BASEKOL-586198 format. One line per field, with one value per atom (N, C-alpha, C): atom name; x, y, z; residue number from 1; residue in three letters. Coordinates in Angstrom, 2 decimals, padded with zeros to 5 digits. Layout:
N
atom: c(CA_...) .
c1: c(X_...) .
c2: c(Y_...) .
c3: c(Z_...) .
n: c(NUM_...) .
res: c(Ala_...) .
***
This chain:
90
atom: c(N_CA_C_N_CA_C_N_CA_C_N_CA_C_N_CA_C_N_CA_C_N_CA_C_N_CA_C_N_CA_C_N_CA_C_N_CA_C_N_CA_C_N_CA_C_N_CA_C_N_CA_C_N_CA_C_N_CA_C_N_CA_C_N_CA_C_N_CA_C_N_CA_C_N_CA_C_N_CA_C_N_CA_C_N_CA_C_N_CA_C_N_CA_C_N_CA_C_N_CA_C_N_CA_C_N_CA_C_N_CA_C_N_CA_C_N_CA_C_N_CA_C_N_CA_C_N_CA_C_N_CA_C_N_CA_C_N_CA_C_N_CA_C_N_CA_C_N_CA_C_N_CA_C_N_CA_C_N_CA_C_N_CA_C_N_CA_C_N_CA_C_N_CA_C_N_CA_C_N_CA_C_N_CA_C_N_CA_C_N_CA_C_N_CA_C_N_CA_C_N_CA_C_N_CA_C_N_CA_C_N_CA_C_N_CA_C_N_CA_C_N_CA_C_N_CA_C_N_CA_C_N_CA_C_N_CA_C_N_CA_C_N_CA_C_N_CA_C_N_CA_C_N_CA_C_N_CA_C_N_CA_C_N_CA_C_N_CA_C_N_CA_C_N_CA_C_N_CA_C_N_CA_C_N_CA_C_N_CA_C_N_CA_C_N_CA_C_N_CA_C_N_CA_C_N_CA_C_N_CA_C_N_CA_C) .
c1: c(085.40_084.76_085.54_084.72_085.31_085.21_086.19_086.30_085.98_085.18_084.65_083.63_084.15_083.39_082.97_081.61_081.09_081.08_081.32_081.03_079.68_079.01_077.57_077.34_076.16_075.84_075.40_075.84_075.55_074.23_073.50_072.38_072.06_073.13_072.95_073.89_073.88_074.67_073.67_072.32_071.54_071.81_071.16_071.20_070.07_070.75_070.05_069.08_068.00_067.44_068.26_067.81_068.77_068.16_069.21_068.63_068.14_067.28_066.49_067.51_067.10_067.89_067.51_068.14_067.85_067.49_066.88_066.84_068.39_069.38_070.56_071.16_070.42_070.75_072.03_072.00_072.77_072.14_072.59_072.11_071.79_070.59_070.17_070.68_071.93_072.30_071.57_071.27_070.14_068.82_068.34_066.84_066.19_065.17_064.23_064.53_065.70_066.29_066.05_066.29_066.79_065.44_064.13_062.86_062.74_063.37_063.18_064.05_065.28_066.14_066.07_066.14_066.21_067.42_067.62_068.53_067.92_068.45_067.93_068.08_066.85_067.05_067.90_068.14_068.78_070.39_070.79_072.06_072.37_072.27_072.28_073.28_072.95_073.57_073.66_073.14_073.16_071.74_072.33_071.25_070.42_069.15_067.88_067.22_066.84_065.98_064.57_063.80_062.34_061.44_061.73_061.03_061.43_062.81_063.44_063.03_063.09_062.81_061.29_060.46_058.96_058.70_059.50_059.15_059.50_060.82_061.31_060.62_059.74_059.14_060.10_060.94_061.96_061.54_060.29_059.71_058.94_058.68_057.62_057.01_055.79_055.06_054.85_055.39_055.26_054.83_053.94_053.12_052.90_052.48_051.94_053.07_054.29_055.55_056.00_056.45_056.91_058.58_059.06_060.75_061.14_062.38_062.82_063.91_064.22_065.44_066.39_067.68_068.89_068.90_068.28_068.39_067.45_067.31_066.03_066.51_067.61_067.91_067.53_067.38_067.03_065.74_064.81_063.34_063.19_063.58_063.49_064.08_065.19_066.06_065.16_064.56_063.65_062.39_061.87_060.69_061.01_062.25_062.57_062.44_062.63_062.42_062.20_061.13_060.81_060.77_060.61_060.69_062.11_063.21_064.50_064.95_064.62_065.20_064.59_063.27_062.46_063.17_063.54_064.54_065.60_066.36_067.48_067.04_065.99_065.40_064.90_064.93_064.49_065.34) .
c2: c(-056.49_-057.77_-059.17_-059.95_-061.38_-062.31_-063.28_-064.35_-065.49_-065.48_-066.75_-067.78_-068.96_-070.08_-071.02_-071.38_-072.54_-073.83_-074.80_-076.25_-076.12_-076.78_-076.91_-078.29_-078.07_-079.13_-080.32_-081.32_-082.84_-083.12_-084.21_-084.68_-084.91_-085.57_-086.12_-085.00_-083.72_-082.91_-082.19_-082.87_-082.16_-083.57_-083.33_-083.97_-085.24_-086.50_-087.81_-087.79_-088.78_-088.73_-089.38_-089.01_-089.72_-091.28_-091.98_-093.57_-093.73_-094.58_-094.87_-095.25_-095.06_-095.13_-096.66_-097.66_-098.90_-098.62_-099.61_-099.78_-099.50_-099.80_-099.51_-098.23_-097.22_-096.25_-095.71_-097.02_-097.12_-096.79_-096.07_-096.09_-097.30_-097.40_-098.54_-098.25_-098.43_-098.13_-099.09_-100.13_-100.92_-100.87_-099.96_-099.56_-100.63_-101.17_-102.07_-103.31_-103.70_-105.14_-105.42_-106.58_-106.71_-106.28_-106.79_-106.52_-104.85_-104.09_-102.53_-102.02_-102.62_-101.95_-102.17_-101.11_-101.01_-100.19_-099.88_-098.99_-097.77_-096.60_-095.62_-095.72_-095.14_-095.28_-094.22_-093.12_-091.99_-092.22_-092.36_-092.75_-094.17_-094.96_-096.32_-096.96_-097.91_-098.67_-097.92_-096.86_-096.28_-096.97_-097.48_-098.06_-097.12_-097.56_-096.85_-097.61_-097.17_-097.76_-097.32_-098.00_-097.64_-096.95_-097.42_-096.89_-095.47_-095.09_-093.79_-092.84_-093.40_-092.46_-092.43_-093.06_-092.58_-092.02_-091.89_-090.92_-089.60_-089.45_-088.22_-087.66_-088.28_-087.87_-088.13_-089.06_-089.34_-090.47_-090.19_-091.20_-090.70_-091.47_-091.18_-092.37_-092.12_-093.32_-093.08_-094.10_-094.10_-095.51_-095.43_-096.55_-097.56_-097.28_-098.27_-098.84_-098.42_-098.60_-097.51_-097.96_-096.70_-096.84_-095.74_-095.65_-094.78_-095.27_-094.62_-094.10_-092.86_-092.16_-091.99_-092.00_-091.75_-090.23_-089.36_-087.82_-086.90_-085.72_-084.81_-084.56_-084.45_-084.01_-085.31_-086.44_-087.42_-087.48_-086.84_-086.62_-085.62_-084.50_-083.79_-084.25_-084.98_-085.79_-086.82_-087.59_-088.61_-088.06_-086.76_-086.22_-085.83_-085.49_-085.10_-085.96_-087.20_-088.45_-089.70_-089.99_-090.99_-092.41_-092.54_-093.61_-094.51_-093.30_-093.67_-094.28_-093.37_-093.81_-095.00_-095.34_-096.42_-097.70_-097.68_-098.68_-099.13_-098.19_-098.48_-099.53_-099.56_-100.60_-102.19_-102.15_-103.41_-104.44) .
c3: c(-027.89_-028.45_-028.02_-027.69_-027.26_-028.23_-028.16_-029.13_-028.41_-027.56_-026.88_-027.75_-027.75_-028.63_-027.60_-028.04_-027.32_-028.19_-027.62_-028.53_-028.59_-029.68_-029.89_-029.12_-028.29_-027.55_-028.28_-027.64_-028.34_-027.86_-028.67_-028.23_-026.63_-026.07_-024.71_-023.63_-024.01_-023.14_-022.05_-022.00_-020.87_-019.90_-018.76_-017.52_-017.63_-017.76_-017.83_-016.26_-016.20_-015.24_-014.17_-012.95_-011.83_-011.63_-011.40_-011.15_-009.94_-009.72_-008.68_-007.64_-006.14_-004.99_-004.22_-004.20_-003.57_-001.99_-001.35_000.09_001.01_000.45_001.24_000.74_-000.02_-000.23_-001.55_-002.09_-003.30_-004.54_-005.60_-006.76_-007.50_-008.03_-008.72_-010.24_-010.65_-012.04_-013.08_-012.60_-013.74_-014.08_-013.29_-013.25_-012.57_-013.13_-012.62_-012.98_-013.46_-013.95_-015.38_-015.77_-017.26_-017.93_-017.50_-018.16_-018.45_-017.67_-017.62_-018.55_-018.90_-019.80_-021.17_-021.97_-023.48_-023.95_-025.05_-025.69_-026.24_-026.41_-027.01_-028.54_-029.15_-030.73_-031.42_-030.49_-031.43_-031.15_-029.76_-029.45_-029.27_-030.39_-030.49_-029.74_-028.68_-027.85_-026.45_-026.13_-024.75_-024.21_-022.84_-022.24_-021.59_-021.47_-020.79_-020.19_-018.83_-018.06_-018.45_-018.91_-019.34_-018.16_-017.02_-015.74_-015.50_-015.35_-015.45_-016.44_-017.68_-018.86_-018.85_-018.54_-018.36_-017.37_-016.23_-015.34_-015.57_-016.38_-016.53_-018.33_-018.73_-019.67_-021.10_-021.17_-022.03_-022.95_-023.62_-024.49_-025.51_-026.53_-027.62_-028.12_-028.48_-029.00_-030.61_-031.47_-032.90_-033.28_-034.20_-034.86_-033.92_-032.65_-031.83_-031.01_-031.14_-030.27_-029.28_-028.23_-027.29_-027.35_-027.64_-027.90_-026.53_-025.86_-024.79_-024.98_-024.42_-024.76_-023.57_-023.92_-022.81_-022.09_-023.03_-022.51_-023.14_-022.72_-023.22_-024.69_-025.03_-026.61_-027.60_-027.08_-027.99_-028.46_-027.76_-028.06_-029.53_-029.23_-030.55_-031.82_-031.53_-032.53_-033.18_-032.32_-032.89_-033.62_-033.17_-033.67_-035.17_-035.51_-036.80_-037.71_-037.41_-038.42_-037.64_-037.21_-036.36_-036.94_-038.32_-038.91_-039.11_-039.25_-039.44_-037.97_-036.88_-035.62_-034.95_-035.45_-034.99_-035.72_-037.01_-037.78_-036.97_-036.01_-035.29_-034.48_-034.02_-032.85_-033.48_-034.87_-035.36_-035.41) .
n: c(1_1_1_2_2_2_3_3_3_4_4_4_5_5_5_6_6_6_7_7_7_8_8_8_9_9_9_10_10_10_11_11_11_12_12_12_13_13_13_14_14_14_15_15_15_16_16_16_17_17_17_18_18_18_19_19_19_20_20_20_21_21_21_22_22_22_23_23_23_24_24_24_25_25_25_26_26_26_27_27_27_28_28_28_29_29_29_30_30_30_31_31_31_32_32_32_33_33_33_34_34_34_35_35_35_36_36_36_37_37_37_38_38_38_39_39_39_40_40_40_41_41_41_42_42_42_43_43_43_44_44_44_45_45_45_46_46_46_47_47_47_48_48_48_49_49_49_50_50_50_51_51_51_52_52_52_53_53_53_54_54_54_55_55_55_56_56_56_57_57_57_58_58_58_59_59_59_60_60_60_61_61_61_62_62_62_63_63_63_64_64_64_65_65_65_66_66_66_67_67_67_68_68_68_69_69_69_70_70_70_71_71_71_72_72_72_73_73_73_74_74_74_75_75_75_76_76_76_77_77_77_78_78_78_79_79_79_80_80_80_81_81_81_82_82_82_83_83_83_84_84_84_85_85_85_86_86_86_87_87_87_88_88_88_89_89_89_90_90_90) .
res: c(Met_Met_Met_Thr_Thr_Thr_Asn_Asn_Asn_Asp_Asp_Asp_Thr_Thr_Thr_Gln_Gln_Gln_Ala_Ala_Ala_Ala_Ala_Ala_Pro_Pro_Pro_Thr_Thr_Thr_Cys_Cys_Cys_Cys_Cys_Cys_Ser_Ser_Ser_Thr_Thr_Thr_Thr_Thr_Thr_Ala_Ala_Ala_Pro_Pro_Pro_Lys_Lys_Lys_Pro_Pro_Pro_Ala_Ala_Ala_Val_Val_Val_Thr_Thr_Thr_Ala_Ala_Ala_Asn_Asn_Asn_Gly_Gly_Gly_Arg_Arg_Arg_Asp_Asp_Asp_Asn_Asn_Asn_Leu_Leu_Leu_Leu_Leu_Leu_Gly_Gly_Gly_Gly_Gly_Gly_Gly_Gly_Gly_Ala_Ala_Ala_Asp_Asp_Asp_Asp_Asp_Asp_Met_Met_Met_Thr_Thr_Thr_Thr_Thr_Thr_Cys_Cys_Cys_Pro_Pro_Pro_Val_Val_Val_Met_Met_Met_Val_Val_Val_Gly_Gly_Gly_Ser_Ser_Ser_Pro_Pro_Pro_Val_Val_Val_Ser_Ser_Ser_Lys_Lys_Lys_Lys_Lys_Lys_Ala_Ala_Ala_Ala_Ala_Ala_Glu_Glu_Glu_Ala_Ala_Ala_Ala_Ala_Ala_Gly_Gly_Gly_Leu_Leu_Leu_Phe_Phe_Phe_Arg_Arg_Arg_Asp_Asp_Asp_Phe_Phe_Phe_Glu_Glu_Glu_Gly_Gly_Gly_Gln_Gln_Gln_Arg_Arg_Arg_Tyr_Tyr_Tyr_Tyr_Tyr_Tyr_Phe_Phe_Phe_Cys_Cys_Cys_Cys_Cys_Cys_Ala_Ala_Ala_Gly_Gly_Gly_Cys_Cys_Cys_Gly_Gly_Gly_Pro_Pro_Pro_Ala_Ala_Ala_Phe_Phe_Phe_Asp_Asp_Asp_Ser_Ser_Ser_Asp_Asp_Asp_Pro_Pro_Pro_Ala_Ala_Ala_Lys_Lys_Lys_Phe_Phe_Phe_Ala_Ala_Ala_Ala_Ala_Ala_Asn_Asn_Asn_Met_Met_Met_Ala_Ala_Ala) .
***
């Protein structure tokens, strides 16, 4: 028997979408500009590029509003109580 223990994965332990690359070959860490940015309703304060999140399928629609996530773990967390997480964005 081994006594291996693994830390429980956190919400954002999965790989986030890779940033878009600009014409000069550098990563565009700001997404598509200020209009493209929002924050994750689950990991409050985590910046999210709407364009990158949408391309990666990291979003949910709830009561006529679209919510974008910083990682794949946030979608299922949002699904568990969408009203709670939507209130984080109000």
